[in-house]
C-alpha positions, 0 to 999 in steps of 0.5 A, a space after each residue: 528828373 524830379 525830387 523826392 522832396 518835391 513830390 513828398 510836397 506835393 502829396 501833402 499838398 493833395 486833398 485827402 481822400 480816403 477820410 482824411 487821410 491821403 492814400 497814394 498807390 505805388 503800382 506796377 508788374 512784378 520787379 520794376 522797383 515799385 518798394 524802392 520807390 516807395 521807400 525812398 517817398 517814404 523817407 522824402 515825407 518823414 524829413 518833411 516838414 507838412 507831413 509825419 512819417 507815412 504808414 506804408 502797407 505792401 499788397 503782398 503782405 495781404 495775399 493768401 499765397 500766389 493764388 490771391 494775386 488780384 482778389 485779397 482787396 475784400 481783405 484790405 477793405 476790412 482791415 485797413 480801407 474801412 477803419 482809416 476811411 472812419 477815421 480809426 485805426 486798423 490792423 491786419 495779419 501780415 502772410 508767411 510766404 514760408 509758412 503759407 499761413 496768415 501770422 498770428 500777431 496783427 500789425 497795427 494801422 494807425 491813423 495817418 495822414 498818409 497811407 502808402 499802399 504798394 503793391 501789384 494792382 494797388 491802383 486798380 480803378 476800384 480804388 482810383 476815387 479815393 486815391 490822392 496820387 497813383 503811381 506806375 513804376 515800370 522797367 522791362 520784362 527781362 530785367 524784373 524778371 532777373 531781379 526777382 530771381 536774384 532776389 528769390 532764386 529760381 524756386 520762385 519761377 513757375 509760379 512767377 511766369 504765372 504771376 506775370 501773365 496775371 498782372 499783364 492782364 489786369 494792367 491791360 483790362 484795368 487801364 492802370 498806367 494809362 490813368 496813373 498820375 505819374 509814371 516812374 522809370 523803374 530801369 533809369 540809365 541816367 546818372 542820377 542820385 538814386 535816394 534823392 531823384 526819380 526818373 519820370 516817364 510820363 503822367 496823366 489824368 490829373 497833374 501829377 502830383 529808382 524806382 526792399 522790403 523782404 524778409 525770410 517770410 516774404 516774397 517781395 512782387 
């Protein structure tokens, strides 16, 4: 069991690899608890003395529908990563899962010491050289499915099952979990204060430095 406050300190002390920004990727399968973990880490960063409140981006805000599960990355690169890498503010247009189109008003991405990128494939191998921290949040498959249906309704089941198959194939090929700095239990059974602590399941290659954010226009996957 580790505290979000301690993790926030480690993030702030980590080297910046995306220009002058520390890029933190929170990856893992849908329904594992990535959004919860990201929100708690953002709160801890904002409360700490080392860094201001980070910018948070959810990758499913950038997807052009269900079929864009993994192919959205060039959009993220153009709208967000490239400007931030160059020390400039970026912006992106948020996708509406109800209207099935991108909303016209851009969302600004100010230059910040820390950028939290949450979503399936956020910690993909192509991003690894620029990540200050890679987190993988996990939970049992049936629980993840139950969470998603409870949140978004049974009507998403056909698309969600295809999504699950796609993410399984991606994670197996990409080796995301094995490469992650921190593996988090998104379905902990040990009693703890979930707003202050998370349960760690493992770490990996680099020293580590439960597992939301929904409205009518968004399907959090």
